Kinemage of the C-alpha trace (Angstrom):
@kinemage 1
@onewidth
@group {chain A} dominant
@subgroup {mainchain}
@vectorlist {calphas} color= white
{ca unk a 1} P 121.720 99.002 94.227
{ca unk a 2} L 118.415 99.971 92.796
{ca unk a 3} L 115.850 97.423 91.769
{ca unk a 4} L 112.392 98.712 90.945
{ca unk a 5} L 109.656 97.053 93.065
{ca unk a 6} L 106.983 95.086 91.220
{ca unk a 7} L 103.849 96.998 90.271
{ca unk a 8} L 102.008 94.185 88.570
{ca unk a 9} L 98.425 93.581 89.842
{ca unk a 10} L 97.652 90.650 92.043
{ca unk a 11} L 96.824 87.226 90.782
{ca unk a 12} L 93.011 87.027 91.018
{ca unk a 13} L 93.084 83.283 91.490
{ca unk a 14} L 91.055 81.920 94.420
{ca unk a 15} L 94.230 80.696 96.161
{ca unk a 16} L 95.330 84.337 96.367
{ca unk a 17} L 92.165 85.718 97.898
{ca unk a 18} L 92.633 84.835 101.531
{ca unk a 19} L 92.101 88.038 103.504
{ca unk a 20} L 94.725 89.396 105.946
{ca unk a 21} L 92.987 91.155 108.914
{ca unk a 22} L 94.827 94.252 109.790
{ca unk a 23} L 94.727 96.207 113.008
{ca unk a 24} L 95.794 100.011 112.618
{ca unk a 25} L 97.646 101.374 115.605
{ca unk a 26} L 97.917 105.247 115.566
{ca unk a 27} L 95.122 107.389 114.335
{ca unk a 28} L 96.840 110.499 112.948
{ca unk a 29} L 98.595 109.483 109.859
{ca unk a 30} L 96.997 106.061 110.472
{ca unk a 31} L 93.525 107.551 110.081
{ca unk a 32} L 94.479 109.655 107.090
{ca unk a 33} L 96.543 107.150 105.115
{ca unk a 34} L 96.598 103.627 106.632
{ca unk a 35} L 93.012 103.039 107.186
{ca unk a 36} L 91.720 104.255 103.836
{ca unk a 37} L 94.788 102.582 102.099
{ca unk a 38} L 94.062 99.087 103.695
{ca unk a 39} L 90.370 99.499 102.999
{ca unk a 40} L 91.078 100.204 99.342
{ca unk a 41} L 93.164 96.992 99.055
{ca unk a 42} L 91.312 93.785 98.161
{ca unk a 43} L 93.229 91.669 100.671
{ca unk a 44} L 93.556 93.841 103.814
{ca unk a 45} L 90.324 94.505 105.742
{ca unk a 46} L 90.868 96.717 108.684
{ca unk a 47} L 89.372 94.644 111.625
{ca unk a 48} L 90.592 96.693 114.535
{ca unk a 49} L 91.853 100.094 115.537
{ca unk a 50} L 93.876 101.270 118.556
{ca unk a 51} L 93.887 104.655 120.384
{ca unk a 52} L 95.070 105.198 123.893
{ca unk a 53} L 91.678 106.798 124.601
{ca unk a 54} L 89.028 104.028 124.232
{ca unk a 55} L 86.214 106.421 123.441
{ca unk a 56} L 88.128 107.958 120.471
{ca unk a 57} L 88.983 104.435 119.388
{ca unk a 58} L 85.307 103.492 119.417
{ca unk a 59} L 84.343 106.669 117.600
{ca unk a 60} L 86.812 105.900 114.781
{ca unk a 61} L 85.866 102.343 114.530
{ca unk a 62} L 82.176 103.279 114.265
{ca unk a 63} L 82.808 105.925 111.576
{ca unk a 64} L 85.032 103.546 109.602
{ca unk a 65} L 82.880 100.488 110.064
{ca unk a 66} L 85.826 98.709 111.939
{ca unk a 67} L 84.592 95.819 114.141
{ca unk a 68} L 86.984 96.234 117.125
{ca unk a 69} L 88.317 99.248 119.068
{ca unk a 70} L 91.019 98.784 121.570
{ca unk a 71} L 93.182 100.953 123.869
{ca unk a 72} L 95.837 98.381 124.580
{ca unk a 73} L 98.209 96.589 122.195
{ca unk a 74} L 97.680 93.431 124.181
{ca unk a 75} L 94.126 93.458 123.246
{ca unk a 76} L 94.855 94.117 119.667
{ca unk a 77} L 97.326 91.160 119.213
{ca unk a 78} L 95.032 88.769 121.154
{ca unk a 79} L 92.261 89.197 118.520
{ca unk a 80} L 92.179 85.983 116.274
{ca unk a 81} L 90.846 88.191 113.411
{ca unk a 82} L 94.157 90.083 113.442
{ca unk a 83} L 96.974 88.603 111.399
{ca unk a 84} L 98.887 91.770 110.776
{ca unk a 85} L 99.363 95.213 112.487
{ca unk a 86} L 100.363 98.559 111.020
{ca unk a 87} L 101.988 101.095 113.428
{ca unk a 88} L 101.708 104.789 112.702
{ca unk a 89} L 102.277 106.387 116.064
{ca unk a 90} L 105.106 108.773 116.869
{ca unk a 91} L 108.597 107.264 116.829
{ca unk a 92} L 109.090 107.177 120.595
{ca unk a 93} L 106.217 104.586 120.776
{ca unk a 94} L 107.408 102.329 117.948
{ca unk a 95} L 109.814 99.939 119.633
{ca unk a 96} L 107.624 98.727 122.537
{ca unk a 97} L 104.529 98.423 120.351
{ca unk a 98} L 106.418 96.676 117.508
{ca unk a 99} L 108.175 94.311 119.889
{ca unk a 100} L 104.709 93.254 121.351
{ca unk a 101} L 103.275 92.822 117.844
{ca unk a 102} L 106.224 90.677 116.761
{ca unk a 103} L 106.305 88.568 119.980
{ca unk a 104} L 102.683 87.804 119.214
{ca unk a 105} L 103.577 86.389 115.844
{ca unk a 106} L 101.828 89.053 113.877
{ca unk a 107} L 103.021 90.493 110.626
{ca unk a 108} L 104.124 94.131 110.881
{ca unk a 109} L 104.014 97.339 108.863
{ca unk a 110} L 105.960 100.096 110.670
{ca unk a 111} L 106.210 103.731 109.913
{ca unk a 112} L 109.554 105.403 109.770
{ca unk a 113} L 111.736 106.146 111.569
{ca unk a 114} L 111.400 102.653 112.807
{ca unk a 115} L 112.828 103.311 116.387
{ca unk a 116} L 114.723 105.823 118.472
{ca unk a 117} L 118.116 104.163 117.930
{ca unk a 118} L 119.743 101.444 115.745
{ca unk a 119} L 120.087 98.917 118.592
{ca unk a 120} L 116.226 98.848 119.034
{ca unk a 121} L 115.813 98.533 115.213
{ca unk a 122} L 118.361 95.572 115.154
{ca unk a 123} L 116.444 93.823 117.868
{ca unk a 124} L 113.135 94.206 116.088
{ca unk a 125} L 114.756 92.896 112.805
{ca unk a 126} L 116.031 89.702 114.475
{ca unk a 127} L 112.819 89.209 116.433
{ca unk a 128} L 110.808 89.313 113.164
{ca unk a 129} L 113.097 86.703 111.663
{ca unk a 130} L 112.917 84.461 114.654
{ca unk a 131} L 109.085 84.603 114.563
{ca unk a 132} L 108.936 83.899 110.898
{ca unk a 133} L 106.675 86.992 110.255
{ca unk a 134} L 107.014 89.559 107.467
{ca unk a 135} L 107.786 93.072 108.620
{ca unk a 136} L 107.983 95.971 106.249
{ca unk a 137} L 108.623 99.772 106.559
{ca unk a 138} L 106.658 102.510 104.812
{ca unk a 139} L 109.446 103.810 102.599
{ca unk a 140} L 106.935 104.793 99.935
{ca unk a 141} L 109.301 106.665 97.605
{ca unk a 142} L 110.419 103.287 96.179
{ca unk a 143} L 106.861 102.918 94.799
{ca unk a 144} L 106.269 106.423 93.265
{ca unk a 145} L 106.176 106.318 89.337
{ca unk a 146} L 108.691 108.966 88.680
{ca unk a 147} L 111.177 107.446 91.252
{ca unk a 148} L 110.703 104.031 89.626
{ca unk a 149} L 111.526 105.418 86.170
{ca unk a 150} L 114.561 107.109 87.684
{ca unk a 151} L 115.680 103.849 89.241
{ca unk a 152} L 115.364 101.995 85.928
{ca unk a 153} L 117.360 104.552 84.058
{ca unk a 154} L 120.159 104.427 86.696
{ca unk a 155} L 120.088 100.552 86.540
{ca unk a 156} L 120.399 100.720 82.753
{ca unk a 157} L 123.651 102.748 83.249
{ca unk a 158} L 122.347 105.950 81.673
{ca unk a 159} L 124.715 108.251 83.584
{ca unk a 160} L 127.663 105.925 83.363
{ca unk a 161} L 130.193 106.336 86.202
{ca unk a 162} L 128.598 108.509 88.734
{ca unk a 163} L 130.661 111.620 89.648
{ca unk a 164} L 128.290 113.665 91.839
{ca unk a 165} L 124.948 113.257 93.412
{ca unk a 166} L 122.923 116.242 94.799
{ca unk a 167} L 119.728 115.963 96.865
{ca unk a 168} L 117.605 118.874 98.070
{ca unk a 169} L 114.425 118.219 100.138
{ca unk a 170} L 113.137 121.591 101.161
{ca unk a 171} L 109.777 122.232 102.723
{ca unk a 172} L 107.864 124.659 104.909
{ca unk a 173} L 105.874 122.193 107.081
{ca unk a 174} L 107.604 123.581 110.203
{ca unk a 175} L 108.219 127.165 108.894
{ca unk a 176} L 105.471 128.738 111.005
{ca unk a 177} L 107.056 129.606 114.327
{ca unk a 178} L 103.512 129.594 116.000
{ca unk a 179} L 103.157 125.900 115.178
{ca unk a 180} L 102.690 124.277 118.620
{ca unk a 181} L 105.497 122.464 120.474
{ca unk a 182} L 105.022 118.661 120.559
{ca unk a 183} L 106.908 115.473 120.339
{ca unk a 184} L 108.363 116.634 116.918
{ca unk a 185} L 110.172 119.322 118.849
{ca unk a 186} L 111.915 116.777 121.126
{ca unk a 187} L 115.025 114.968 120.005
{ca unk a 188} L 114.522 112.277 122.521
{ca unk a 189} L 110.957 111.577 121.236
{ca unk a 190} L 112.284 110.912 117.558
{ca unk a 191} L 111.371 114.518 116.381
{ca unk a 192} L 113.126 116.546 113.816
{ca unk a 193} L 113.696 116.743 110.142
{ca unk a 194} L 116.438 114.076 110.120
{ca unk a 195} L 114.010 111.525 111.515
{ca unk a 196} L 110.980 112.668 109.428
{ca unk a 197} L 112.645 113.315 106.010
{ca unk a 198} L 116.273 112.029 106.515
{ca unk a 199} L 114.965 108.512 107.237
{ca unk a 200} L 113.415 108.415 103.821
{ca unk a 201} L 116.493 109.992 102.264
{ca unk a 202} L 118.787 107.429 103.654
{ca unk a 203} L 116.667 104.681 102.457
{ca unk a 204} L 116.306 105.827 98.908
{ca unk a 205} L 120.045 106.605 98.652
{ca unk a 206} L 120.764 103.037 99.631
{ca unk a 207} L 118.130 101.781 97.136
{ca unk a 208} L 119.197 103.939 94.197
{ca unk a 209} L 122.944 104.284 94.697
{ca unk a 210} L 124.181 101.640 97.200
{ca unk a 211} L 125.690 101.784 100.711
{ca unk a 212} L 127.573 104.637 102.390
{ca unk a 213} L 131.231 104.472 103.330
{ca unk a 214} L 131.304 107.666 105.600
{ca unk a 215} L 129.358 110.747 106.357
{ca unk a 216} L 129.473 114.150 107.804
{ca unk a 217} L 126.483 115.909 109.262
{ca unk a 218} L 125.550 119.427 110.517
{ca unk a 219} L 122.149 119.665 112.193
{ca unk a 220} L 120.674 123.045 113.183
{ca unk a 221} L 117.531 124.416 114.653
{ca unk a 222} L 116.175 127.642 113.228
{ca unk a 223} L 113.171 127.923 115.498
{ca unk a 224} L 114.527 127.361 118.995
{ca unk a 225} L 111.153 127.546 120.886
{ca unk a 226} L 107.413 126.932 120.123
{ca unk a 227} L 104.246 127.579 122.110
{ca unk a 228} L 102.740 125.010 124.302
{ca unk a 229} L 99.022 124.887 123.662
{ca unk a 230} L 98.292 123.571 127.174
{ca unk a 231} L 100.068 126.365 129.115
{ca unk a 232} L 100.583 129.156 126.479
{ca unk a 233} L 104.227 129.238 127.439
{ca unk a 234} L 107.068 128.824 125.040
{ca unk a 235} L 109.070 125.560 125.330
{ca unk a 236} L 112.562 124.929 123.956
{ca unk a 237} L 113.025 122.946 120.698
{ca unk a 238} L 116.014 120.606 120.741
{ca unk a 239} L 115.276 118.666 117.480
{ca unk a 240} L 116.738 119.648 114.284
{ca unk a 241} L 114.779 121.416 111.464
{ca unk a 242} L 117.600 121.673 108.891
{ca unk a 243} L 120.279 119.034 108.024
{ca unk a 244} L 123.286 119.436 105.809
{ca unk a 245} L 124.836 116.118 105.061
{ca unk a 246} L 127.939 115.049 103.034
{ca unk a 247} L 128.166 111.380 102.155
{ca unk a 248} L 130.870 109.276 100.561
{ca unk a 249} L 129.272 106.212 98.930
{ca unk a 250} L 130.921 102.807 99.095
{ca unk a 251} L 131.934 103.258 95.371
{ca unk a 252} L 133.564 106.574 96.217
{ca unk a 253} L 130.776 108.808 94.631
{ca unk a 254} L 130.266 112.056 96.668
{ca unk a 255} L 126.728 112.862 97.585
{ca unk a 256} L 125.520 116.276 98.939
{ca unk a 257} L 122.184 116.282 100.818
{ca unk a 258} L 120.197 119.374 102.026
{ca unk a 259} L 117.111 118.919 104.065
{ca unk a 260} L 114.989 121.568 105.673
{ca unk a 261} L 111.360 121.707 107.043
{ca unk a 262} L 111.435 125.489 107.732
{ca unk a 263} L 112.063 127.058 104.251
{ca unk a 264} L 109.683 128.383 101.579
{ca unk a 265} L 111.574 126.891 98.581
{ca unk a 266} L 110.258 126.948 94.960
{ca unk a 267} L 111.655 123.390 94.375
{ca unk a 268} L 110.574 120.966 97.084
{ca unk a 269} L 112.281 117.676 96.399
{ca unk a 270} L 115.102 117.395 93.837
{ca unk a 271} L 117.680 114.735 92.985
{ca unk a 272} L 120.486 115.297 90.469
{ca unk a 273} L 122.869 112.616 89.312
{ca unk a 274} L 125.895 113.542 87.187
{ca unk a 275} L 128.017 110.884 85.426
{ca unk a 276} L 130.553 110.604 82.678
{ca unk a 277} L 127.886 109.542 80.139
{ca unk a 278} L 124.898 111.546 81.171
{ca unk a 279} L 122.777 113.418 83.734
{ca unk a 280} L 119.569 112.364 85.441
{ca unk a 281} L 117.256 114.738 87.323
{ca unk a 282} L 114.216 113.809 89.387
{ca unk a 283} L 112.083 116.566 90.934
{ca unk a 284} L 108.798 117.950 92.135
{ca unk a 285} L 107.511 121.480 92.614
{ca unk a 286} L 104.356 120.172 94.300
{ca unk a 287} L 104.123 121.946 97.578
{ca unk a 288} L 100.987 120.214 98.802
{ca unk a 289} L 101.597 116.584 97.972
{ca unk a 290} L 104.968 115.043 98.423
{ca unk a 291} L 103.989 111.901 96.357
{ca unk a 292} L 102.591 113.340 93.208
{ca unk a 293} L 104.202 115.715 90.758
{ca unk a 294} L 107.614 114.136 90.257
{ca unk a 295} L 109.078 114.293 86.776
{ca unk a 296} L 112.226 112.943 85.252
{ca unk a 297} L 114.743 114.753 82.948
{ca unk a 298} L 117.826 113.413 81.163
{ca unk a 299} L 120.645 114.605 79.079
{ca unk a 300} L 123.975 113.443 77.571
{ca unk a 301} L 127.092 115.621 77.436
{ca unk a 302} L 126.460 118.680 75.349
{ca unk a 303} L 122.806 117.976 74.979
{ca unk a 304} L 119.753 119.791 76.387
{ca unk a 305} L 118.032 118.424 79.437
{ca unk a 306} L 114.858 116.784 78.241
{ca unk a 307} L 111.909 115.407 80.085
{ca unk a 308} L 111.319 111.681 79.849
{ca unk a 309} L 107.739 110.489 79.843
{ca unk a 310} L 106.721 108.068 82.627
{ca unk a 311} L 105.459 104.807 81.104
{ca unk a 312} L 101.870 103.834 81.729
{ca unk a 313} L 102.997 100.587 83.315
{ca unk a 314} L 104.410 102.633 86.187
{ca unk a 315} L 101.562 105.061 86.636
{ca unk a 316} L 99.345 104.755 89.714
{ca unk a 317} L 96.020 103.036 88.484
{ca unk a 318} L 94.019 105.461 90.747
{ca unk a 319} L 94.756 108.690 92.368
{ca unk a 320} L 93.376 109.663 95.757
{ca unk a 321} L 92.612 113.086 97.208
{ca unk a 322} L 95.370 112.401 99.619
{ca unk a 323} L 98.187 111.387 97.276
{ca unk a 324} L 100.086 109.479 99.974
{ca unk a 325} L 97.505 106.731 99.826
{ca unk a 326} L 98.417 105.898 96.163
{ca unk a 327} L 102.074 105.116 97.219
{ca unk a 328} L 100.957 103.495 100.477
{ca unk a 329} L 98.790 100.952 98.536
{ca unk a 330} L 101.931 99.771 96.630
{ca unk a 331} L 103.736 99.340 99.945
{ca unk a 332} L 100.757 97.201 101.044
{ca unk a 333} L 100.994 95.246 97.842
{ca unk a 334} L 104.618 94.399 98.465
{ca unk a 335} L 103.896 93.413 102.032
{ca unk a 336} L 101.031 91.126 101.115
{ca unk a 337} L 103.284 89.568 98.483
{ca unk a 338} L 105.872 88.890 101.129
{ca unk a 339} L 103.208 87.372 103.387
{ca unk a 340} L 101.895 85.148 100.636
{ca unk a 341} L 105.296 83.911 99.729
{ca unk a 342} L 106.554 83.661 103.359
{ca unk a 343} L 109.669 85.575 102.336
{ca unk a 344} L 111.360 88.820 103.550
{ca unk a 345} L 110.644 91.580 101.065
{ca unk a 346} L 112.175 94.968 100.465
{ca unk a 347} L 111.722 97.366 102.123
{ca unk a 348} L 111.861 95.155 105.201
{ca unk a 349} L 113.126 95.962 108.831
{ca unk a 350} L 116.589 95.322 107.395
{ca unk a 351} L 116.264 98.557 105.401
{ca unk a 352} L 114.799 100.250 108.408
{ca unk a 353} L 117.921 99.257 110.351
{ca unk a 354} L 120.176 100.774 107.850
{ca unk a 355} L 118.278 104.022 107.694
{ca unk a 356} L 118.361 104.183 111.486
{ca unk a 357} L 122.089 103.390 111.459
{ca unk a 358} L 122.842 106.314 109.199
{ca unk a 359} L 120.660 108.637 111.346
{ca unk a 360} L 122.428 107.619 114.477
{ca unk a 361} L 125.861 108.199 112.826
{ca unk a 362} L 124.590 111.573 111.650
{ca unk a 363} L 123.892 112.653 115.159
{ca unk a 364} L 127.332 111.248 116.179
{ca unk a 365} L 128.977 113.298 113.448
{ca unk a 366} L 127.135 116.398 114.297
{ca unk a 367} L 128.146 116.125 117.952
{ca unk a 368} L 131.778 115.455 117.091
{ca unk a 369} L 131.976 117.999 114.214
{ca unk a 370} L 133.757 115.347 112.146
{ca unk a 371} L 133.308 112.655 109.537
{ca unk a 372} L 132.351 109.206 110.832
{ca unk a 373} L 132.749 105.759 109.126
{ca unk a 374} L 129.769 103.706 108.265
{ca unk a 375} L 130.008 99.843 108.680
{ca unk a 376} L 128.448 97.722 106.146
{ca unk a 377} L 124.935 96.550 107.072
{ca unk a 378} L 126.186 92.848 106.967
{ca unk a 379} L 129.006 93.811 109.425
{ca unk a 380} L 126.660 95.637 111.746
{ca unk a 381} L 124.057 92.857 111.755
{ca unk a 382} L 126.704 90.149 111.928
{ca unk a 383} L 125.269 88.288 108.972
{ca unk a 384} L 126.877 87.585 105.658
């Protein structure tokens, strides 16, 4: 169940000032969020960057004042200055890259979805444990102020016994049919709204409400082809862009989830929890920044829904032009704490495995047009 991650500042004592040299692998999201995020953190200097094109890697390294540029993961993990690696490449590259990083005994920060299937995720989880390294996943909603307040109110029993949970995550990032065909258009590359948005959703459902007992999924594709910029021809899209999910939680609570990347909706991301003692609502209408803009409302039976102010202790100490950096910095904080303490922290690859398990079962449910049972994570991992 939900437990709000720590947001206290780092201990400034000299014993806690050892830098952790980080290599950033992937220069799309990695260049926009990971590099500036690590560079803004007092403990995580970026010492190396990877791109499959060495000239591009060198150009990024020079522009960002990064000492090393590499075009091979083997070169990255062989650098003695690198103690940790963040991977922000497309999903189909995650498994092999993460495996090489972990085998080299380096700490790992991995973007979601962690792999293409749950067996790969499970293998990485046990590999990290066997190597004694700390691996985390960028499930950043756990660290957003409004979400943390929402978590606290749930933990305090504000709604009482939950009777219904509704989640809508509706956006237009893929609504333009002229947006080019790429890996996101391909199911076997890890593309689609379920991997992009559902991976987050499954994690925060587990974080806020607990495990899932069974689920039913219906996945559709509204835009069945997109133009290939190399040839000008249209290519088929076989990844989903809209997901309708019904979940039954382990405690019996029904949960309805609607996810789409192809709609122009006035409300982008909304969670509603209805219980016998009260109602909690978390939502954002911010179309341009999926991190900032979340507010929390609450009401008791017969009372008007009222906004609850987010306490200063949860507010980001600094906002960035790209709001994702603010949340990412807190993910890095948690990761560094785990490295300092030598202990697995949440979200770890364990949470990544569970999110991937639910995604795999959603694909199975969609294919069978039926409900599927969800094993407990302990049962699936074989650990108790």
